[in-house]
C-alpha positions, 0 to 999 in steps of 0.5 A: 500499500505504501509503495504506491506513495513513496518509492521502496528505497525511501520507505526502508530507509526512512523506517530505519532512520525513525527506528521503526520495529522491524524484525528480519525474515525469509519469504518462502514460496514452496511453489517458487523455491528460487524466489525465497529472499531475505526481507524485512517485516515491519510492525503494523502498529504505528506504520500507517501514522509514520508514512502519513506523517512524513508525507503530510510534512514534506515540502517541495524540494525542486523538480519531483523531490520533496524533503521533511524534517522527519527524514534526512534524504530527498524522496518522491511522493507518487499519485495513485493512478485511477483505476479504469475499466476497458469494454 
């Protein structure tokens, strides 16, 4: 859900920077053993609020980049595309 708002790299770096609770894990798909990989599981409690605070505190930093006092790097905020049905 949050990948639709900010880039994956910014998402991970921001949560690490603010110390959001996380646990390293491995994704396992028995149907595709070659796709098993290391990952990070973030606590859902407070996750939505953390991302909302980042986005609402963001100010334009030139071009497509934003900055926030809550995060040390510039980042992009992506609009969510609308869903259209084709006939």
